[in-house]
Backbone as JSON Lines, residues from 0, in Angstrom:
{"i":0,"aa":"X","n":[8.15,-10.73,-13.24],"ca":[7.82,-9.81,-12.17],"c":[6.3,-9.73,-12.02]}
{"i":1,"aa":"X","n":[5.89,-9.43,-10.8],"ca":[4.46,-9.32,-10.48],"c":[4.28,-8.08,-9.6]}
{"i":2,"aa":"X","n":[3.53,-7.09,-10.11],"ca":[3.35,-5.84,-9.38],"c":[1.87,-5.61,-9.05]}
{"i":3,"aa":"X","n":[1.63,-5.21,-7.81],"ca":[0.28,-4.92,-7.33],"c":[0.33,-3.64,-6.51]}
{"i":4,"aa":"X","n":[-0.68,-2.79,-6.7],"ca":[-0.82,-1.58,-5.89],"c":[-2.08,-1.7,-5.04]}
{"i":5,"aa":"X","n":[-2.01,-1.14,-3.84],"ca":[-3.15,-1.14,-2.93],"c":[-3.42,0.29,-2.49]}
{"i":6,"aa":"X","n":[-4.65,0.75,-2.75],"ca":[-5.11,2.05,-2.28],"c":[-5.91,1.78,-1.01]}
{"i":7,"aa":"X","n":[-5.48,2.38,0.1],"ca":[-6.07,1.98,1.38],"c":[-6.49,3.15,2.26]}
{"i":8,"aa":"X","n":[-7.45,2.81,3.13],"ca":[-7.92,3.72,4.17],"c":[-7.51,3.14,5.52]}
{"i":9,"aa":"X","n":[-7.42,4.01,6.5],"ca":[-7.16,3.56,7.86],"c":[-8.42,2.92,8.45]}
{"i":10,"aa":"X","n":[-8.22,2.12,9.48],"ca":[-9.34,1.49,10.17],"c":[-10.23,2.57,10.79]}
{"i":11,"aa":"X","n":[-11.54,2.33,10.83],"ca":[-12.45,3.3,11.45],"c":[-12.03,3.61,12.89]}
{"i":12,"aa":"X","n":[-12.09,4.89,13.24],"ca":[-11.73,5.33,14.59],"c":[-10.26,5.63,14.78]}
{"i":13,"aa":"X","n":[-9.44,5.32,13.8],"ca":[-8.0,5.55,13.89],"c":[-7.67,6.93,13.33]}
{"i":14,"aa":"X","n":[-6.76,7.64,13.98],"ca":[-6.35,8.94,13.46],"c":[-5.37,8.74,12.31]}
{"i":15,"aa":"X","n":[-5.23,9.78,11.5],"ca":[-4.28,9.74,10.39],"c":[-2.86,9.52,10.93]}
{"i":16,"aa":"X","n":[-2.53,10.18,12.03],"ca":[-1.2,10.05,12.63],"c":[-0.93,8.61,13.08]}
{"i":17,"aa":"X","n":[-1.92,7.99,13.72],"ca":[-1.77,6.59,14.14],"c":[-1.56,5.69,12.93]}
{"i":18,"aa":"X","n":[-2.36,5.92,11.9],"ca":[-2.23,5.14,10.67],"c":[-0.83,5.27,10.08]}
{"i":19,"aa":"X","n":[-0.35,6.5,9.95],"ca":[0.96,6.72,9.33],"c":[2.09,6.09,10.14]}
{"i":20,"aa":"X","n":[1.99,6.1,11.46],"ca":[3.0,5.45,12.29],"c":[3.02,3.95,12.06]}
{"i":21,"aa":"X","n":[1.86,3.32,12.04],"ca":[1.78,1.88,11.81],"c":[2.18,1.53,10.38]}
{"i":22,"aa":"X","n":[1.82,2.39,9.44],"ca":[2.18,2.21,8.03],"c":[3.71,2.22,7.89]}
{"i":23,"aa":"X","n":[4.36,3.13,8.57],"ca":[5.82,3.2,8.54],"c":[6.43,1.93,9.15]}
{"i":24,"aa":"X","n":[5.9,1.48,10.27],"ca":[6.4,0.26,10.92],"c":[6.22,-0.97,10.03]}
{"i":25,"aa":"X","n":[5.22,-0.93,9.17],"ca":[4.93,-2.08,8.3],"c":[6.08,-2.35,7.32]}
{"i":26,"aa":"X","n":[6.87,-1.35,7.03],"ca":[8.02,-1.54,6.13],"c":[8.9,-2.68,6.61]}
{"i":27,"aa":"X","n":[9.24,-2.65,7.89],"ca":[10.13,-3.67,8.45],"c":[9.5,-5.06,8.37]}
{"i":28,"aa":"X","n":[8.21,-5.14,8.61],"ca":[7.51,-6.43,8.54],"c":[7.59,-6.99,7.13]}
{"i":29,"aa":"X","n":[7.36,-6.14,6.14],"ca":[7.41,-6.6,4.75],"c":[8.82,-7.02,4.35]}
{"i":30,"aa":"X","n":[9.79,-6.19,4.65],"ca":[11.17,-6.48,4.26],"c":[11.68,-7.75,4.94]}
{"i":31,"aa":"X","n":[11.27,-7.97,6.18],"ca":[11.73,-9.13,6.94],"c":[11.03,-10.43,6.57]}
{"i":32,"aa":"X","n":[9.81,-10.35,6.06],"ca":[9.01,-11.56,5.88],"c":[8.6,-11.91,4.45]}
{"i":33,"aa":"X","n":[8.42,-10.93,3.6],"ca":[7.89,-11.2,2.26],"c":[8.88,-12.0,1.43]}
{"i":34,"aa":"X","n":[8.36,-12.98,0.74],"ca":[9.2,-13.82,-0.13],"c":[9.24,-13.2,-1.53]}
{"i":35,"aa":"X","n":[10.43,-13.1,-2.09],"ca":[10.58,-12.62,-3.46],"c":[10.23,-11.16,-3.66]}
{"i":36,"aa":"X","n":[10.29,-10.36,-2.6],"ca":[9.96,-8.94,-2.72],"c":[11.11,-8.2,-3.39]}
{"i":37,"aa":"X","n":[10.84,-7.66,-4.57],"ca":[11.84,-6.93,-5.34],"c":[11.84,-5.46,-4.95]}
{"i":38,"aa":"X","n":[10.65,-4.88,-4.81],"ca":[10.55,-3.49,-4.37],"c":[9.22,-3.27,-3.67]}
{"i":39,"aa":"X","n":[9.24,-2.29,-2.78],"ca":[8.04,-1.92,-2.02],"c":[8.13,-0.42,-1.78]}
{"i":40,"aa":"X","n":[7.17,0.33,-2.31],"ca":[7.16,1.77,-2.1],"c":[5.86,2.17,-1.41]}
{"i":41,"aa":"X","n":[5.99,3.09,-0.47],"ca":[4.85,3.63,0.25],"c":[4.62,5.07,-0.22]}
{"i":42,"aa":"X","n":[3.35,5.38,-0.44],"ca":[2.98,6.71,-0.91],"c":[1.84,7.25,-0.06]}
{"i":43,"aa":"X","n":[2.14,7.86,1.09],"ca":[1.07,8.49,1.87],"c":[0.42,9.58,1.02]}
{"i":44,"aa":"X","n":[-0.89,9.66,1.06],"ca":[-1.6,10.63,0.23],"c":[-1.62,11.98,0.93]}
{"i":45,"aa":"X","n":[-1.27,13.01,0.18],"ca":[-1.22,14.37,0.71],"c":[-2.38,15.18,0.15]}
{"i":46,"aa":"X","n":[-2.57,16.35,0.71],"ca":[-3.58,17.28,0.19],"c":[-3.08,17.82,-1.15]}
{"i":47,"aa":"X","n":[-3.97,17.95,-2.15],"ca":[-3.53,18.5,-3.43],"c":[-3.16,19.98,-3.31]}
{"i":48,"aa":"X","n":[-2.22,20.37,-4.14],"ca":[-1.8,21.77,-4.22],"c":[-2.37,22.35,-5.5]}
{"i":49,"aa":"X","n":[-2.47,23.67,-5.56],"ca":[-3.0,24.3,-6.76],"c":[-2.09,24.07,-7.95]}
{"i":50,"aa":"X","n":[-0.8,24.13,-7.74],"ca":[0.15,23.95,-8.82],"c":[0.64,22.5,-8.83]}
{"i":51,"aa":"X","n":[0.56,21.87,-9.99],"ca":[1.12,20.54,-10.14],"c":[0.15,19.4,-9.93]}
{"i":52,"aa":"X","n":[-1.01,19.66,-9.38],"ca":[-2.0,18.61,-9.14],"c":[-3.26,18.87,-9.97]}
{"i":53,"aa":"X","n":[-3.05,19.21,-11.23],"ca":[-4.1,19.65,-12.14],"c":[-5.3,18.72,-12.19]}
{"i":54,"aa":"X","n":[-5.07,17.42,-12.29],"ca":[-6.17,16.48,-12.51],"c":[-6.66,15.8,-11.23]}
{"i":55,"aa":"X","n":[-6.25,16.3,-10.09],"ca":[-6.67,15.73,-8.81],"c":[-8.15,16.02,-8.57]}
{"i":56,"aa":"X","n":[-8.88,14.99,-8.15],"ca":[-10.28,15.16,-7.78],"c":[-10.43,14.83,-6.3]}
{"i":57,"aa":"X","n":[-11.58,15.12,-5.74],"ca":[-11.81,14.79,-4.34],"c":[-12.46,13.42,-4.17]}
{"i":58,"aa":"X","n":[-12.53,12.66,-5.26],"ca":[-13.18,11.35,-5.25],"c":[-12.53,10.38,-4.26]}
{"i":59,"aa":"X","n":[-11.24,10.52,-4.03],"ca":[-10.52,9.59,-3.16],"c":[-9.96,10.26,-1.92]}
{"i":60,"aa":"X","n":[-10.56,11.36,-1.49],"ca":[-10.08,12.11,-0.32],"c":[-10.0,11.26,0.94]}
{"i":61,"aa":"X","n":[-10.87,10.29,1.06],"ca":[-10.91,9.49,2.29],"c":[-9.81,8.43,2.35]}
{"i":62,"aa":"X","n":[-9.04,8.27,1.28],"ca":[-7.95,7.29,1.27],"c":[-6.69,7.9,1.87]}
{"i":63,"aa":"X","n":[-5.89,7.05,2.49],"ca":[-4.71,7.51,3.23],"c":[-3.38,7.19,2.58]}
{"i":64,"aa":"X","n":[-3.32,6.12,1.78],"ca":[-2.03,5.72,1.24],"c":[-2.2,4.8,0.03]}
{"i":65,"aa":"X","n":[-1.15,4.77,-0.77],"ca":[-1.03,3.85,-1.89],"c":[0.3,3.12,-1.72]}
{"i":66,"aa":"X","n":[0.26,1.8,-1.74],"ca":[1.48,1.0,-1.66],"c":[1.64,0.23,-2.95]}
{"i":67,"aa":"X","n":[2.87,0.15,-3.43],"ca":[3.16,-0.6,-4.65],"c":[4.21,-1.66,-4.33]}
{"i":68,"aa":"X","n":[3.85,-2.91,-4.6],"ca":[4.71,-4.05,-4.32],"c":[5.08,-4.73,-5.63]}
{"i":69,"aa":"X","n":[6.35,-5.05,-5.79],"ca":[6.78,-5.86,-6.92],"c":[7.48,-7.1,-6.38]}
{"i":70,"aa":"X","n":[7.0,-8.24,-6.82],"ca":[7.54,-9.54,-6.41],"c":[8.18,-10.22,-7.62]}
{"i":71,"aa":"X","n":[9.0,-11.2,-7.34],"ca":[9.62,-11.97,-8.42],"c":[8.58,-12.75,-9.2]}
{"i":72,"aa":"X","n":[7.49,-13.17,-8.54],"ca":[6.47,-13.98,-9.22],"c":[5.1,-13.78,-8.55]}
{"i":73,"aa":"X","n":[4.02,-14.15,-9.25],"ca":[2.7,-14.11,-8.63],"c":[2.63,-15.03,-7.41]}
{"i":74,"aa":"X","n":[3.34,-16.14,-7.48],"ca":[3.34,-17.08,-6.36],"c":[3.96,-16.46,-5.11]}
{"i":75,"aa":"X","n":[5.02,-15.67,-5.29],"ca":[5.63,-14.98,-4.15],"c":[4.67,-13.98,-3.52]}
{"i":76,"aa":"X","n":[3.93,-13.27,-4.35],"ca":[2.93,-12.32,-3.86],"c":[1.86,-13.05,-3.05]}
{"i":77,"aa":"X","n":[1.33,-14.11,-3.62],"ca":[0.28,-14.89,-2.94],"c":[0.79,-15.47,-1.63]}
{"i":78,"aa":"X","n":[1.97,-16.05,-1.66],"ca":[2.57,-16.63,-0.45],"c":[2.72,-15.57,0.64]}
{"i":79,"aa":"X","n":[3.26,-14.43,0.26],"ca":[3.52,-13.35,1.23],"c":[2.23,-12.8,1.82]}
{"i":80,"aa":"X","n":[1.19,-12.67,0.98],"ca":[-0.09,-12.15,1.48],"c":[-0.73,-13.06,2.52]}
{"i":81,"aa":"X","n":[-0.37,-14.32,2.51],"ca":[-0.96,-15.26,3.46],"c":[-0.09,-15.52,4.68]}
{"i":82,"aa":"X","n":[1.06,-14.88,4.76],"ca":[1.91,-15.04,5.94],"c":[1.25,-14.36,7.14]}
{"i":83,"aa":"X","n":[1.22,-15.06,8.25],"ca":[0.58,-14.53,9.46],"c":[1.2,-13.22,9.91]}
{"i":84,"aa":"X","n":[2.52,-13.12,9.86],"ca":[3.19,-11.89,10.31],"c":[2.73,-10.69,9.49]}
{"i":85,"aa":"X","n":[2.6,-10.87,8.19],"ca":[2.2,-9.77,7.31],"c":[0.71,-9.46,7.46]}
{"i":86,"aa":"X","n":[-0.12,-10.49,7.42],"ca":[-1.57,-10.24,7.49],"c":[-1.98,-9.67,8.85]}
{"i":87,"aa":"X","n":[-1.38,-10.16,9.92],"ca":[-1.71,-9.62,11.25],"c":[-1.26,-8.17,11.4]}
{"i":88,"aa":"X","n":[-0.08,-7.86,10.88],"ca":[0.4,-6.48,10.97],"c":[-0.48,-5.55,10.13]}
{"i":89,"aa":"X","n":[-0.83,-5.97,8.94],"ca":[-1.69,-5.16,8.06],"c":[-3.04,-4.89,8.71]}
{"i":90,"aa":"X","n":[-3.57,-5.9,9.39],"ca":[-4.89,-5.78,10.02],"c":[-4.91,-4.76,11.15]}
{"i":91,"aa":"X","n":[-3.74,-4.37,11.64],"ca":[-3.69,-3.38,12.72],"c":[-4.13,-2.0,12.25]}
{"i":92,"aa":"X","n":[-3.95,-1.69,10.96],"ca":[-4.19,-0.32,10.51],"c":[-4.97,-0.17,9.21]}
{"i":93,"aa":"X","n":[-5.14,-1.24,8.43],"ca":[-5.81,-1.14,7.13],"c":[-7.27,-1.55,7.24]}
{"i":94,"aa":"X","n":[-8.16,-0.75,6.65],"ca":[-9.57,-1.11,6.52],"c":[-9.71,-1.92,5.23]}
{"i":95,"aa":"X","n":[-9.67,-3.24,5.35],"ca":[-9.66,-4.11,4.17],"c":[-10.95,-4.04,3.37]}
{"i":96,"aa":"X","n":[-12.06,-3.7,4.0],"ca":[-13.34,-3.63,3.28],"c":[-13.35,-2.53,2.22]}
{"i":97,"aa":"X","n":[-12.56,-1.5,2.41],"ca":[-12.54,-0.38,1.46],"c":[-11.29,-0.37,0.58]}
{"i":98,"aa":"X","n":[-10.38,-1.3,0.82],"ca":[-9.11,-1.3,0.08],"c":[-9.34,-1.65,-1.39]}
{"i":99,"aa":"X","n":[-8.64,-0.95,-2.26],"ca":[-8.7,-1.2,-3.7],"c":[-7.37,-1.83,-4.11]}
{"i":100,"aa":"X","n":[-7.45,-2.97,-4.77],"ca":[-6.27,-3.68,-5.24],"c":[-6.17,-3.5,-6.76]}
{"i":101,"aa":"X","n":[-5.0,-3.09,-7.22],"ca":[-4.79,-2.83,-8.64],"c":[-3.62,-3.64,-9.17]}
{"i":102,"aa":"X","n":[-3.86,-4.7,-9.95],"ca":[-2.76,-5.42,-10.57],"c":[-2.17,-4.54,-11.68]}
{"i":103,"aa":"X","n":[-0.85,-4.42,-11.69],"ca":[-0.19,-3.48,-12.6],"c":[0.8,-4.16,-13.53]}
{"i":104,"aa":"X","n":[0.97,-3.55,-14.69],"ca":[2.1,-3.84,-15.57],"c":[3.02,-2.64,-15.49]}
{"i":105,"aa":"X","n":[4.3,-2.87,-15.45],"ca":[5.25,-1.76,-15.4],"c":[5.86,-1.57,-16.78]}
{"i":106,"aa":"X","n":[5.77,-0.34,-17.26],"ca":[6.38,0.04,-18.53],"c":[7.3,1.22,-18.24]}
{"i":107,"aa":"X","n":[8.58,0.98,-18.32],"ca":[9.56,2.04,-18.03],"c":[9.63,2.99,-19.22]}
{"i":108,"aa":"X","n":[9.29,4.24,-19.0],"ca":[9.29,5.24,-20.06],"c":[10.6,6.01,-20.07]}
{"i":109,"aa":"X","n":[11.06,6.4,-18.9],"ca":[12.33,7.13,-18.82],"c":[13.06,6.75,-17.57]}
């Protein structure tokens, strides 16, 4: 398995609502086109609450979402990232210059 997370901001000039609509539409593009996609979760970032968000800082306030992708292999991830359908759709709403990519290992605790 190969898992990668992306912390992303919307493109400059785009509203949060526009971003979230395009982000939601991106699900279908990924499911229809990505090779070897085992799981894909979207995590729109919300405002922290006083209870339950103890260690939240404002360091990443400008970010809009975190996506976590798990592929069958690194090759499937690489192949999918270069597909025109996926890259063109992503370019509609993601500010790639500020995106943070995090390669992950998954350790199931419970």
